[in-house]
Phi, psi and omega in degrees: 000352173243157176287151177293147181229131176274132185228134182256116183230106183074234180262002183256134170252142181207175181250150167227129180215150182246134182269177182285357173266008182062030173264131183265131180248137170253120183237124180298162184298335173275357177113344185290131177279116184278324177193163170220146191227119176286137183242330180096334174207170184296133170294131180258335189251172167299164175262119180257117170286136185226155173246075180286314193235012180206175181289320181265154175294115175237355182248161178240132180246135174191175181226152162255191177295322183258357188201154169255130185250145165225115184251148175271184186295348181252007181081017176266140181296136186261139167045241191268008185269161353289150177266116180280129178281144184280345178217147182299145179279145178247003182210168176277150184290156169254128169251126179230140176257097192293329184256344189078013182237025183087017185270069185282142170236138180239131185227137175205158175261152184230161184300339175288002175085006181256151175255136187244151176227138176223153176279185186296344183259000182091004176278141178297138178282138179308136182087355182234017173228104344282157183295177179293152174275119185239351187091190182278134179233127180243347173264156179295149174301147177244147183226134166217166174241134175215136174061032178071017178240147180267138178233121178241123187235147172207159178239128180276164172289349173274358174088033174247130169273119177253125175232127185248158171273174183300329184278358178098351174274161183288139176282322167210164181305156172304141184244130173293128186233007177187000000 
């Protein structure tokens, strides 16, 4: 039910794909199934390889409608994950490293019309609990930095561009785009 995704983790390249039974597979570049993990629902985001607890990327971060998952290299859940969402997610998560030093922010929108932000441990970021009301968002949040400022942007299905600062406050008022 998901497109295959090629993942580079350290010096290893492998495939991640999900079947119609909502099982996530990690498949070696030579075709060997390394593990499969039942998830209960469809993966909405990209699979992000991370170095959460080591120097080299060994964990995989992604979300389904009802949870954010962090799996280790064997497909086992890590630490305080999965993070169960209070409202179902409507988009794939954005993972950003604000400083380039593992200062991760995880952002996604939910059916209740709010945008949420979490730190690397799944704790709500200040200013993002609850996050701002943005309406229904189905595309991933986007992040960029310009002139030493963070910009987190999303577009609601109602046709409004919302752009936020790192602390969850608006960088400028919502702009109608459609």
